[in-house]
N, CA and C atoms of all chains as a GROMACS GRO file, in nm:
protein
  576
    1MET      N    1   1.714  -0.113   0.051
    1MET     CA    2   1.621  -0.006   0.013
    1MET      C    3   1.608  -0.002  -0.139
    2ILE      N    4   1.486   0.009  -0.189
    2ILE     CA    5   1.473   0.016  -0.335
    2ILE      C    6   1.434   0.158  -0.376
    3VAL      N    7   1.482   0.197  -0.491
    3VAL     CA    8   1.459   0.332  -0.544
    3VAL      C    9   1.420   0.324  -0.690
    4ASN      N   10   1.317   0.398  -0.729
    4ASN     CA   11   1.282   0.406  -0.871
    4ASN      C   12   1.362   0.522  -0.931
    5VAL      N   13   1.464   0.488  -1.009
    5VAL     CA   14   1.554   0.590  -1.065
    5VAL      C   15   1.476   0.692  -1.147
    6MET      N   16   1.361   0.649  -1.204
    6MET     CA   17   1.284   0.744  -1.286
    6MET      C   18   1.237   0.865  -1.206
    7GLU      N   19   1.224   0.848  -1.073
    7GLU     CA   20   1.183   0.965  -0.992
    7GLU      C   21   1.288   1.076  -1.002
    8GLU      N   22   1.416   1.038  -0.989
    8GLU     CA   23   1.524   1.137  -1.001
    8GLU      C   24   1.528   1.195  -1.141
    9VAL      N   25   1.510   1.108  -1.241
    9VAL     CA   26   1.520   1.151  -1.381
    9VAL      C   27   1.411   1.253  -1.414
   10VAL      N   28   1.288   1.226  -1.370
   10VAL     CA   29   1.176   1.319  -1.397
   10VAL      C   30   1.200   1.451  -1.323
   11GLU      N   31   1.249   1.440  -1.201
   11GLU     CA   32   1.281   1.561  -1.122
   11GLU      C   33   1.382   1.647  -1.199
   12GLU      N   34   1.482   1.584  -1.252
   12GLU     CA   35   1.588   1.653  -1.328
   12GLU      C   36   1.531   1.719  -1.453
   13VAL      N   37   1.443   1.650  -1.523
   13VAL     CA   38   1.383   1.705  -1.646
   13VAL      C   39   1.299   1.828  -1.610
   14LEU      N   40   1.224   1.818  -1.499
   14LEU     CA   41   1.140   1.931  -1.457
   14LEU      C   42   1.226   2.054  -1.429
   15LYS      N   43   1.342   2.031  -1.367
   15LYS     CA   44   1.430   2.146  -1.335
   15LYS      C   45   1.491   2.201  -1.462
   16ARG      N   46   1.546   2.109  -1.546
   16ARG     CA   47   1.623   2.152  -1.662
   16ARG      C   48   1.535   2.223  -1.766
   17TYR      N   49   1.409   2.177  -1.780
   17TYR     CA   50   1.323   2.232  -1.886
   17TYR      C   51   1.209   2.316  -1.830
   18GLN      N   52   1.233   2.368  -1.708
   18GLN     CA   53   1.126   2.441  -1.638
   18GLN      C   54   1.064   2.549  -1.729
   19THR      N   55   1.146   2.630  -1.794
   19THR     CA   56   1.091   2.741  -1.874
   19THR      C   57   1.019   2.687  -1.998
   20GLN      N   58   1.081   2.591  -2.066
   20GLN     CA   59   1.017   2.539  -2.189
   20GLN      C   60   0.883   2.472  -2.158
   21LEU      N   61   0.870   2.412  -2.038
   21LEU     CA   62   0.745   2.339  -2.006
   21LEU      C   63   0.628   2.434  -1.987
   22LYS      N   64   0.657   2.562  -1.961
   22LYS     CA   65   0.552   2.666  -1.945
   22LYS      C   66   0.441   2.623  -1.850
   23LEU      N   67   0.481   2.572  -1.733
   23LEU     CA   68   0.380   2.538  -1.632
   23LEU      C   69   0.309   2.667  -1.590
   24CYS      N   70   0.176   2.663  -1.582
   24CYS     CA   71   0.103   2.786  -1.544
   24CYS      C   72   0.126   2.815  -1.396
   25CYS      N   73   0.169   2.711  -1.322
   25CYS     CA   74   0.195   2.733  -1.179
   25CYS      C   75   0.310   2.640  -1.139
   26GLU      N   76   0.409   2.692  -1.070
   26GLU     CA   77   0.525   2.609  -1.034
   26GLU      C   78   0.529   2.580  -0.885
   27CYS      N   79   0.412   2.583  -0.823
   27CYS     CA   80   0.409   2.556  -0.678
   27CYS      C   81   0.439   2.408  -0.654
   28GLN      N   82   0.464   2.374  -0.528
   28GLN     CA   83   0.499   2.237  -0.490
   28GLN      C   84   0.388   2.141  -0.534
   29HIS      N   85   0.263   2.182  -0.512
   29HIS     CA   86   0.149   2.097  -0.542
   29HIS      C   87   0.148   2.061  -0.691
   30CYS      N   88   0.163   2.166  -0.775
   30CYS     CA   89   0.154   2.143  -0.920
   30CYS      C   90   0.272   2.061  -0.972
   31THR      N   91   0.394   2.092  -0.927
   31THR     CA   92   0.510   2.015  -0.976
   31THR      C   93   0.502   1.870  -0.929
   32THR      N   94   0.448   1.848  -0.809
   32THR     CA   95   0.430   1.711  -0.761
   32THR      C   96   0.327   1.637  -0.846
   33ASP      N   97   0.220   1.707  -0.883
   33ASP     CA   98   0.119   1.646  -0.970
   33ASP      C   99   0.180   1.607  -1.105
   34VAL      N  100   0.262   1.697  -1.161
   34VAL     CA  101   0.326   1.669  -1.290
   34VAL      C  102   0.415   1.545  -1.276
   35LYS      N  103   0.489   1.539  -1.167
   35LYS     CA  104   0.583   1.428  -1.146
   35LYS      C  105   0.506   1.295  -1.138
   36ALA      N  106   0.398   1.294  -1.057
   36ALA     CA  107   0.322   1.169  -1.039
   36ALA      C  108   0.260   1.126  -1.172
   37LEU      N  109   0.201   1.221  -1.244
   37LEU     CA  110   0.138   1.190  -1.374
   37LEU      C  111   0.242   1.132  -1.470
   38ALA      N  112   0.358   1.197  -1.475
   38ALA     CA  113   0.462   1.151  -1.568
   38ALA      C  114   0.512   1.013  -1.529
   39LEU      N  115   0.538   0.992  -1.401
   39LEU     CA  116   0.591   0.863  -1.355
   39LEU      C  117   0.494   0.750  -1.383
   40ASN      N  118   0.363   0.778  -1.377
   40ASN     CA  119   0.264   0.674  -1.404
   40ASN      C  120   0.260   0.637  -1.553
   41ASP      N  121   0.328   0.716  -1.635
   41ASP     CA  122   0.332   0.688  -1.779
   41ASP      C  123   0.467   0.638  -1.824
   42LEU      N  124   0.557   0.617  -1.727
   42LEU     CA  125   0.692   0.574  -1.762
   42LEU      C  126   0.724   0.440  -1.698
   43LYS      N  127   0.796   0.352  -1.773
   43LYS     CA  128   0.833   0.222  -1.717
   43LYS      C  129   0.927   0.245  -1.599
   44PRO      N  130   0.895   0.186  -1.482
   44PRO     CA  131   0.980   0.211  -1.366
   44PRO      C  132   1.118   0.146  -1.382
   45LYS      N  133   1.216   0.200  -1.313
   45LYS     CA  134   1.352   0.142  -1.315
   45LYS      C  135   1.401   0.138  -1.169
   46TYR      N  136   1.354   0.034  -1.098
   46TYR     CA  137   1.392   0.019  -0.957
   46TYR      C  138   1.532  -0.043  -0.946
   47VAL      N  139   1.608   0.009  -0.854
   47VAL     CA  140   1.738  -0.051  -0.822
   47VAL      C  141   1.737  -0.080  -0.672
   48THR      N  142   1.813  -0.183  -0.632
   48THR     CA  143   1.816  -0.217  -0.489
   48THR      C  144   1.934  -0.148  -0.422
   49ASN      N  145   2.022  -0.092  -0.504
   49ASN     CA  146   2.138  -0.023  -0.448
   49ASN      C  147   2.143   0.118  -0.510
   50PRO      N  148   2.113   0.222  -0.430
   50PRO     CA  149   2.107   0.359  -0.484
   50PRO      C  150   2.234   0.399  -0.562
   51ASP      N  151   2.348   0.334  -0.531
   51ASP     CA  152   2.471   0.367  -0.605
   51ASP      C  153   2.457   0.331  -0.753
   52HIS      N  154   2.367   0.238  -0.781
   52HIS     CA  155   2.351   0.194  -0.921
   52HIS      C  156   2.270   0.295  -1.002
   53SER      N  157   2.204   0.390  -0.934
   53SER     CA  158   2.115   0.479  -1.011
   53SER      C  159   2.196   0.562  -1.112
   54VAL      N  160   2.321   0.594  -1.078
   54VAL     CA  161   2.404   0.674  -1.170
   54VAL      C  162   2.420   0.599  -1.303
   55TYR      N  163   2.442   0.468  -1.289
   55TYR     CA  164   2.463   0.385  -1.410
   55TYR      C  165   2.334   0.379  -1.493
   56VAL      N  166   2.222   0.353  -1.422
   56VAL     CA  167   2.094   0.342  -1.492
   56VAL      C  168   2.061   0.474  -1.563
   57ARG      N  169   2.089   0.586  -1.496
   57ARG     CA  170   2.060   0.717  -1.556
   57ARG      C  171   2.146   0.740  -1.679
   58ALA      N  172   2.273   0.698  -1.670
   58ALA     CA  173   2.364   0.719  -1.785
   58ALA      C  174   2.312   0.644  -1.907
   59VAL      N  175   2.266   0.519  -1.884
   59VAL     CA  176   2.214   0.438  -1.995
   59VAL      C  177   2.091   0.506  -2.054
   60LEU      N  178   2.002   0.554  -1.964
   60LEU     CA  179   1.878   0.621  -2.006
   60LEU      C  180   1.909   0.746  -2.087
   61GLU      N  181   1.994   0.832  -2.031
   61GLU     CA  182   2.020   0.963  -2.093
   61GLU      C  183   2.104   0.948  -2.220
   62GLY      N  184   2.164   0.828  -2.236
   62GLY     CA  185   2.244   0.804  -2.356
   62GLY      C  186   2.162   0.748  -2.469
   63ASP      N  187   2.032   0.724  -2.444
   63ASP     CA  188   1.945   0.662  -2.546
   63ASP      C  189   1.848   0.768  -2.598
   64PRO      N  190   1.871   0.821  -2.722
   64PRO     CA  191   1.789   0.930  -2.774
   64PRO      C  192   1.638   0.899  -2.770
   65GLN      N  193   1.606   0.770  -2.798
   65GLN     CA  194   1.463   0.733  -2.799
   65GLN      C  195   1.402   0.747  -2.660
   66GLU      N  196   1.478   0.702  -2.558
   66GLU     CA  197   1.429   0.713  -2.420
   66GLU      C  198   1.412   0.861  -2.382
   67VAL      N  199   1.509   0.944  -2.421
   67VAL     CA  200   1.506   1.087  -2.386
   67VAL      C  201   1.384   1.153  -2.453
   68THR      N  202   1.360   1.118  -2.579
   68THR     CA  203   1.246   1.176  -2.651
   68THR      C  204   1.116   1.136  -2.582
   69LYS      N  205   1.105   1.008  -2.549
   69LYS     CA  206   0.982   0.957  -2.482
   69LYS      C  207   0.964   1.031  -2.349
   70LEU      N  208   1.074   1.039  -2.275
   70LEU     CA  209   1.072   1.104  -2.142
   70LEU      C  210   1.022   1.249  -2.154
   71LEU      N  211   1.077   1.323  -2.249
   71LEU     CA  212   1.040   1.465  -2.265
   71LEU      C  213   0.894   1.477  -2.306
   72SER      N  214   0.849   1.385  -2.393
   72SER     CA  215   0.708   1.398  -2.438
   72SER      C  216   0.614   1.362  -2.324
   73VAL      N  217   0.650   1.262  -2.241
   73VAL     CA  218   0.563   1.225  -2.128
   73VAL      C  219   0.556   1.339  -2.027
   74VAL      N  220   0.671   1.398  -1.997
   74VAL     CA  221   0.673   1.507  -1.897
   74VAL      C  222   0.598   1.630  -1.953
   75THR      N  223   0.617   1.658  -2.081
   75THR     CA  224   0.549   1.774  -2.143
   75THR      C  225   0.397   1.753  -2.138
   76ARG      N  226   0.353   1.630  -2.168
   76ARG     CA  227   0.209   1.601  -2.166
   76ARG      C  228   0.154   1.617  -2.024
   77ALA      N  229   0.230   1.567  -1.925
   77ALA     CA  230   0.186   1.578  -1.785
   77ALA      C  231   0.179   1.726  -1.745
   78ALA      N  232   0.278   1.802  -1.788
   78ALA     CA  233   0.283   1.945  -1.753
   78ALA      C  234   0.162   2.019  -1.814
   79SER      N  235   0.128   1.986  -1.937
   79SER     CA  236   0.015   2.058  -1.999
   79SER      C  237  -0.117   2.014  -1.936
   80LYS      N  238  -0.126   1.886  -1.897
   80LYS     CA  239  -0.249   1.839  -1.828
   80LYS      C  240  -0.268   1.918  -1.698
   81VAL      N  241  -0.159   1.932  -1.620
   81VAL     CA  242  -0.170   2.002  -1.491
   81VAL      C  243  -0.197   2.150  -1.517
   82SER      N  244  -0.131   2.208  -1.618
   82SER     CA  245  -0.150   2.351  -1.646
   82SER      C  246  -0.294   2.379  -1.688
   83SER      N  247  -0.356   2.285  -1.759
   83SER     CA  248  -0.494   2.313  -1.805
   83SER      C  249  -0.594   2.289  -1.692
   84ASN      N  250  -0.547   2.221  -1.586
   84ASN     CA  251  -0.643   2.194  -1.477
   84ASN      C  252  -0.571   2.187  -1.343
   85PRO      N  253  -0.506   2.298  -1.302
   85PRO     CA  254  -0.427   2.295  -1.179
   85PRO      C  255  -0.515   2.268  -1.057
   86ARG      N  256  -0.465   2.183  -0.964
   86ARG     CA  257  -0.546   2.149  -0.846
   86ARG      C  258  -0.506   2.235  -0.726
   87CYS      N  259  -0.403   2.316  -0.740
   87CYS     CA  260  -0.358   2.394  -0.623
   87CYS      C  261  -0.453   2.513  -0.606
   88ASP      N  262  -0.443   2.586  -0.493
   88ASP     CA  263  -0.541   2.693  -0.474
   88ASP      C  264  -0.484   2.830  -0.509
   89SER      N  265  -0.381   2.834  -0.597
   89SER     CA  266  -0.331   2.964  -0.642
   89SER      C  267  -0.442   3.032  -0.722
   90ASP      N  268  -0.444   3.167  -0.715
   90ASP     CA  269  -0.549   3.241  -0.787
   90ASP      C  270  -0.496   3.276  -0.926
   91PHE      N  271  -0.552   3.215  -1.033
   91PHE     CA  272  -0.499   3.236  -1.168
   91PHE      C  273  -0.568   3.351  -1.239
   92THR      N  274  -0.670   3.413  -1.174
   92THR     CA  275  -0.749   3.515  -1.246
   92THR      C  276  -0.658   3.630  -1.288
   93GLN      N  277  -0.568   3.682  -1.193
   93GLN     CA  278  -0.485   3.796  -1.238
   93GLN      C  279  -0.398   3.751  -1.354
   94LYS      N  280  -0.338   3.635  -1.343
   94LYS     CA  281  -0.239   3.593  -1.445
   94LYS      C  282  -0.302   3.590  -1.582
   95THR      N  283  -0.427   3.544  -1.595
   95THR     CA  284  -0.481   3.523  -1.731
   95THR      C  285  -0.548   3.650  -1.783
   96SER      N  286  -0.587   3.744  -1.696
   96SER     CA  287  -0.661   3.862  -1.753
   96SER      C  288  -0.563   3.959  -1.815
   97MET      N  289   0.465   1.493  -0.140
   97MET     CA  290   0.538   1.366  -0.143
   97MET      C  291   0.465   1.267  -0.235
   98ILE      N  292   0.538   1.201  -0.322
   98ILE     CA  293   0.470   1.103  -0.408
   98ILE      C  294   0.508   0.961  -0.366
   99VAL      N  295   0.415   0.871  -0.381
   99VAL     CA  296   0.433   0.731  -0.340
   99VAL      C  297   0.382   0.640  -0.450
  100ASN      N  298   0.460   0.536  -0.482
  100ASN     CA  299   0.413   0.436  -0.578
  100ASN      C  300   0.339   0.329  -0.497
  101VAL      N  301   0.208   0.328  -0.507
  101VAL     CA  302   0.126   0.236  -0.427
  101VAL      C  303   0.165   0.091  -0.453
  102MET      N  304   0.218   0.064  -0.574
  102MET     CA  305   0.255  -0.074  -0.606
  102MET      C  306   0.364  -0.127  -0.512
  103GLU      N  307   0.443  -0.037  -0.453
  103GLU     CA  308   0.547  -0.084  -0.359
  103GLU      C  309   0.480  -0.152  -0.238
  104GLU      N  310   0.374  -0.087  -0.185
  104GLU     CA  311   0.304  -0.147  -0.071
  104GLU      C  312   0.237  -0.278  -0.114
  105VAL      N  313   0.176  -0.275  -0.232
  105VAL     CA  314   0.100  -0.392  -0.280
  105VAL      C  315   0.193  -0.513  -0.296
  106VAL      N  316   0.311  -0.491  -0.356
  106VAL     CA  317   0.406  -0.603  -0.376
  106VAL      C  318   0.456  -0.653  -0.240
  107GLU      N  319   0.481  -0.560  -0.150
  107GLU     CA  320   0.525  -0.596  -0.014
  107GLU      C  321   0.421  -0.687   0.051
  108GLU      N  322   0.295  -0.650   0.036
  108GLU     CA  323   0.183  -0.726   0.094
  108GLU      C  324   0.176  -0.865   0.033
  109VAL      N  325   0.193  -0.874  -0.098
  109VAL     CA  326   0.186  -1.004  -0.168
  109VAL      C  327   0.300  -1.093  -0.117
  110LEU      N  328   0.418  -1.035  -0.102
  110LEU     CA  329   0.535  -1.113  -0.055
  110LEU      C  330   0.507  -1.171   0.083
  111LYS      N  331   0.443  -1.090   0.168
  111LYS     CA  332   0.413  -1.139   0.306
  111LYS      C  333   0.305  -1.245   0.300
  112ARG      N  334   0.196  -1.216   0.226
  112ARG     CA  335   0.078  -1.303   0.228
  112ARG      C  336   0.108  -1.439   0.164
  113TYR      N  337   0.193  -1.439   0.059
  113TYR     CA  338   0.216  -1.566  -0.014
  113TYR      C  339   0.356  -1.621   0.006
  114GLN      N  340   0.416  -1.579   0.121
  114GLN     CA  341   0.556  -1.615   0.146
  114GLN      C  342   0.579  -1.766   0.126
  115THR      N  343   0.494  -1.851   0.184
  115THR     CA  344   0.519  -1.995   0.176
  115THR      C  345   0.498  -2.044   0.032
  116GLN      N  346   0.389  -2.000  -0.031
  116GLN     CA  347   0.362  -2.049  -0.168
  116GLN      C  348   0.473  -2.009  -0.265
  117LEU      N  349   0.537  -1.892  -0.242
  117LEU     CA  350   0.639  -1.843  -0.336
  117LEU      C  351   0.765  -1.929  -0.331
  118LYS      N  352   0.783  -2.003  -0.220
  118LYS     CA  353   0.897  -2.096  -0.206
  118LYS      C  354   1.031  -2.029  -0.240
  119LEU      N  355   1.053  -1.911  -0.180
  119LEU     CA  356   1.182  -1.843  -0.200
  119LEU      C  357   1.291  -1.930  -0.138
  120CYS      N  358   1.402  -1.953  -0.208
  120CYS     CA  359   1.507  -2.040  -0.151
  120CYS      C  360   1.577  -1.966  -0.038
  121CYS      N  361   1.560  -1.831  -0.035
  121CYS     CA  362   1.622  -1.755   0.074
  121CYS      C  363   1.530  -1.636   0.102
  122GLU      N  364   1.499  -1.612   0.228
  122GLU     CA  365   1.407  -1.504   0.262
  122GLU      C  366   1.479  -1.389   0.332
  123CYS      N  367   1.610  -1.377   0.303
  123CYS     CA  368   1.685  -1.270   0.369
  123CYS      C  369   1.644  -1.136   0.308
  124GLN      N  370   1.684  -1.028   0.372
  124GLN     CA  371   1.647  -0.891   0.329
  124GLN      C  372   1.693  -0.868   0.184
  125HIS      N  373   1.812  -0.914   0.154
  125HIS     CA  374   1.871  -0.891   0.022
  125HIS      C  375   1.783  -0.956  -0.086
  126CYS      N  376   1.747  -1.084  -0.061
  126CYS     CA  377   1.670  -1.157  -0.162
  126CYS      C  378   1.529  -1.101  -0.176
  127THR      N  379   1.463  -1.070  -0.066
  127THR     CA  380   1.325  -1.018  -0.077
  127THR      C  381   1.326  -0.881  -0.144
  128THR      N  382   1.431  -0.803  -0.117
  128THR     CA  383   1.442  -0.671  -0.183
  128THR      C  384   1.463  -0.690  -0.333
  129ASP      N  385   1.544  -0.789  -0.370
  129ASP     CA  386   1.566  -0.818  -0.513
  129ASP      C  387   1.434  -0.857  -0.580
  130VAL      N  388   1.355  -0.943  -0.511
  130VAL     CA  389   1.227  -0.986  -0.567
  130VAL      C  390   1.136  -0.865  -0.587
  131LYS      N  391   1.135  -0.777  -0.486
  131LYS     CA  392   1.048  -0.660  -0.492
  131LYS      C  393   1.084  -0.569  -0.610
  132ALA      N  394   1.215  -0.543  -0.624
  132ALA     CA  395   1.259  -0.453  -0.732
  132ALA      C  396   1.229  -0.515  -0.869
  133LEU      N  397   1.257  -0.645  -0.884
  133LEU     CA  398   1.230  -0.713  -1.012
  133LEU      C  399   1.081  -0.707  -1.045
  134ALA      N  400   0.998  -0.734  -0.944
  134ALA     CA  401   0.853  -0.734  -0.968
  134ALA      C  402   0.805  -0.594  -1.004
  135LEU      N  403   0.849  -0.495  -0.928
  135LEU     CA  404   0.803  -0.356  -0.952
  135LEU      C  405   0.842  -0.308  -1.092
  136ASN      N  406   0.957  -0.355  -1.142
  136ASN     CA  407   1.000  -0.313  -1.276
  136ASN      C  408   0.915  -0.376  -1.386
  137ASP      N  409   0.831  -0.472  -1.347
  137ASP     CA  410   0.742  -0.539  -1.444
  137ASP      C  411   0.597  -0.498  -1.426
  138LEU      N  412   0.573  -0.405  -1.334
  138LEU     CA  413   0.436  -0.364  -1.305
  138LEU      C  414   0.417  -0.216  -1.335
  139LYS      N  415   0.299  -0.180  -1.391
  139LYS     CA  416   0.271  -0.038  -1.418
  139LYS      C  417   0.265   0.036  -1.286
  140PRO      N  418   0.344   0.147  -1.272
  140PRO     CA  419   0.343   0.217  -1.145
  140PRO      C  420   0.208   0.286  -1.119
  141LYS      N  421   0.179   0.308  -0.994
  141LYS     CA  422   0.055   0.380  -0.954
  141LYS      C  423   0.095   0.483  -0.848
  142TYR      N  424   0.151   0.595  -0.896
  142TYR     CA  425   0.194   0.700  -0.804
  142TYR      C  426   0.074   0.784  -0.759
  143VAL      N  427   0.073   0.817  -0.633
  143VAL     CA  428  -0.027   0.912  -0.580
  143VAL      C  429   0.050   1.025  -0.513
  144THR      N  430  -0.011   1.143  -0.511
  144THR     CA  431   0.057   1.258  -0.450
  144THR      C  432   0.014   1.273  -0.305
  145ASN      N  433  -0.091   1.199  -0.269
  145ASN     CA  434  -0.138   1.206  -0.130
  145ASN      C  435  -0.147   1.062  -0.076
  146PRO      N  436  -0.055   1.025   0.016
  146PRO     CA  437  -0.051   0.887   0.065
  146PRO      C  438  -0.188   0.837   0.116
  147ASP      N  439  -0.276   0.930   0.156
  147ASP     CA  440  -0.409   0.885   0.204
  147ASP      C  441  -0.486   0.820   0.089
  148HIS      N  442  -0.450   0.854  -0.034
  148HIS     CA  443  -0.523   0.797  -0.149
  148HIS      C  444  -0.481   0.654  -0.178
  149SER      N  445  -0.370   0.608  -0.117
  149SER     CA  446  -0.320   0.474  -0.155
  149SER      C  447  -0.422   0.367  -0.117
  150VAL      N  448  -0.498   0.391  -0.008
  150VAL     CA  449  -0.598   0.290   0.033
  150VAL      C  450  -0.700   0.269  -0.079
  151TYR      N  451  -0.740   0.381  -0.140
  151TYR     CA  452  -0.842   0.375  -0.247
  151TYR      C  453  -0.784   0.302  -0.369
  152VAL      N  454  -0.660   0.339  -0.406
  152VAL     CA  455  -0.596   0.278  -0.524
  152VAL      C  456  -0.580   0.128  -0.501
  153ARG      N  457  -0.543   0.090  -0.378
  153ARG     CA  458  -0.524  -0.053  -0.347
  153ARG      C  459  -0.657  -0.127  -0.356
  154ALA      N  460  -0.764  -0.063  -0.308
  154ALA     CA  461  -0.895  -0.130  -0.310
  154ALA      C  462  -0.936  -0.159  -0.455
  155VAL      N  463  -0.913  -0.060  -0.543
  155VAL     CA  464  -0.950  -0.078  -0.685
  155VAL      C  465  -0.867  -0.192  -0.744
  156LEU      N  466  -0.736  -0.192  -0.712
  156LEU     CA  467  -0.645  -0.296  -0.764
  156LEU      C  468  -0.687  -0.434  -0.716
  157GLU      N  469  -0.705  -0.446  -0.584
  157GLU     CA  470  -0.733  -0.578  -0.526
  157GLU      C  471  -0.873  -0.627  -0.561
  158GLY      N  472  -0.958  -0.533  -0.608
  158GLY     CA  473  -1.093  -0.572  -0.647
  158GLY      C  474  -1.101  -0.615  -0.792
  159ASP      N  475  -0.988  -0.609  -0.863
  159ASP     CA  476  -0.987  -0.644  -1.006
  159ASP      C  477  -0.914  -0.777  -1.026
  160PRO      N  478  -0.990  -0.887  -1.051
  160PRO     CA  479  -0.929  -1.021  -1.059
  160PRO      C  480  -0.813  -1.027  -1.159
  161GLN      N  481  -0.828  -0.952  -1.270
  161GLN     CA  482  -0.722  -0.955  -1.372
  161GLN      C  483  -0.593  -0.894  -1.318
  162GLU      N  484  -0.608  -0.782  -1.246
  162GLU     CA  485  -0.489  -0.715  -1.188
  162GLU      C  486  -0.423  -0.808  -1.086
  163VAL      N  487  -0.506  -0.874  -1.003
  163VAL     CA  488  -0.453  -0.963  -0.898
  163VAL      C  489  -0.377  -1.079  -0.963
  164THR      N  490  -0.434  -1.136  -1.068
  164THR     CA  491  -0.369  -1.248  -1.137
  164THR      C  492  -0.236  -1.204  -1.196
  165LYS      N  493  -0.236  -1.087  -1.260
  165LYS     CA  494  -0.110  -1.035  -1.319
  165LYS      C  495  -0.007  -1.012  -1.209
  166LEU      N  496  -0.054  -0.953  -1.101
  166LEU     CA  497   0.036  -0.920  -0.988
  166LEU      C  498   0.101  -1.047  -0.934
  167LEU      N  499   0.018  -1.151  -0.911
  167LEU     CA  500   0.071  -1.276  -0.854
  167LEU      C  501   0.168  -1.342  -0.951
  168SER      N  502   0.137  -1.334  -1.081
  168SER     CA  503   0.228  -1.401  -1.177
  168SER      C  504   0.360  -1.325  -1.186
  169VAL      N  505   0.354  -1.191  -1.179
  169VAL     CA  506   0.478  -1.111  -1.186
  169VAL      C  507   0.565  -1.138  -1.063
  170VAL      N  508   0.502  -1.140  -0.945
  170VAL     CA  509   0.580  -1.161  -0.822
  170VAL      C  510   0.635  -1.304  -0.819
  171THR      N  511   0.555  -1.401  -0.865
  171THR     CA  512   0.602  -1.540  -0.867
  171THR      C  513   0.722  -1.554  -0.960
  172ARG      N  514   0.713  -1.489  -1.077
  172ARG     CA  515   0.825  -1.495  -1.173
  172ARG      C  516   0.951  -1.432  -1.112
  173ALA      N  517   0.933  -1.318  -1.043
  173ALA     CA  518   1.049  -1.251  -0.981
  173ALA      C  519   1.108  -1.340  -0.872
  174ALA      N  520   1.020  -1.404  -0.795
  174ALA     CA  521   1.067  -1.490  -0.686
  174ALA      C  522   1.146  -1.608  -0.742
  175SER      N  523   1.099  -1.665  -0.851
  175SER     CA  524   1.172  -1.783  -0.904
  175SER      C  525   1.304  -1.739  -0.968
  176LYS      N  526   1.306  -1.620  -1.029
  176LYS     CA  527   1.432  -1.568  -1.084
  176LYS      C  528   1.536  -1.552  -0.974
  177VAL      N  529   1.493  -1.493  -0.860
  177VAL     CA  530   1.588  -1.470  -0.751
  177VAL      C  531   1.628  -1.604  -0.689
  178SER      N  532   1.532  -1.695  -0.674
  178SER     CA  533   1.563  -1.825  -0.613
  178SER      C  534   1.661  -1.904  -0.701
  179SER      N  535   1.651  -1.888  -0.831
  179SER     CA  536   1.744  -1.966  -0.917
  179SER      C  537   1.882  -1.900  -0.923
  180ASN      N  538   1.888  -1.774  -0.878
  180ASN     CA  539   2.019  -1.709  -0.885
  180ASN      C  540   2.034  -1.606  -0.773
  181PRO      N  541   2.028  -1.651  -0.648
  181PRO     CA  542   2.032  -1.556  -0.536
  181PRO      C  543   2.163  -1.479  -0.532
  182ARG      N  544   2.157  -1.347  -0.502
  182ARG     CA  545   2.280  -1.265  -0.501
  182ARG      C  546   2.332  -1.249  -0.358
  183CYS      N  547   2.256  -1.298  -0.259
  183CYS     CA  548   2.302  -1.276  -0.120
  183CYS      C  549   2.414  -1.375  -0.092
  184ASP      N  550   2.483  -1.361   0.024
  184ASP     CA  551   2.597  -1.451   0.047
  184ASP      C  552   2.561  -1.566   0.142
  185SER      N  553   2.429  -1.601   0.148
  185SER     CA  554   2.393  -1.718   0.229
  185SER      C  555   2.453  -1.840   0.163
  186ASP      N  556   2.487  -1.941   0.247
  186ASP     CA  557   2.549  -2.063   0.193
  186ASP      C  558   2.438  -2.162   0.163
  187PHE      N  559   2.415  -2.192   0.034
  187PHE     CA  560   2.303  -2.280  -0.002
  187PHE      C  561   2.347  -2.426  -0.012
  188THR      N  562   2.480  -2.452   0.004
  188THR     CA  563   2.525  -2.590  -0.019
  188THR      C  564   2.455  -2.686   0.075
  189GLN      N  565   2.445  -2.651   0.210
  189GLN     CA  566   2.376  -2.748   0.299
  189GLN      C  567   2.234  -2.768   0.250
  190LYS      N  568   2.165  -2.660   0.220
  190LYS     CA  569   2.020  -2.669   0.188
  190LYS      C  570   1.998  -2.763   0.070
  191THR      N  571   2.083  -2.758  -0.031
  191THR     CA  572   2.049  -2.834  -0.153
  191THR      C  573   2.102  -2.978  -0.145
  192SER      N  574   2.202  -3.009  -0.056
  192SER     CA  575   2.257  -3.149  -0.058
  192SER      C  576   2.162  -3.244   0.011
   0.00000   0.00000   0.00000
């Protein structure tokens, strides 16, 4: 079975920085859109053995440049989704 | 649910060009290694709705440049695995 470790990493960033990302909507639809957008902008890191993902993540999270890139990609994806959410939540009350 | 359409596309290429790729071993372990290596060299194409993968694949397969890149990436991954297979098949009979 192959796994793209970046999926877990982006999921973790979304959870850890949820408040700072200021998503206008945190529904499943919107967070999934942010994840897909971010992953399409990040180099994949597939492993054939899920046990190896811990190692790959450690290398990633230990590299300041990778972390900075990761945060900027996720932040950009979050603002794209926030400016144009595709879910059917009603934003009129929130913004007035 | 998010899906990287490239996973299906690489799987399809492996099946369609199995003979031309001349993998020294076609066991699950080796084909999975080829898939992971190839995917790590290809820009991901995540979709949030699996029904959209058909559309993304059509655009990909309709672009000669993408198809050429895809075939060269998979061929390179296949030759890397063939020159250094990690599975425990015994290659001594095959090569003597």
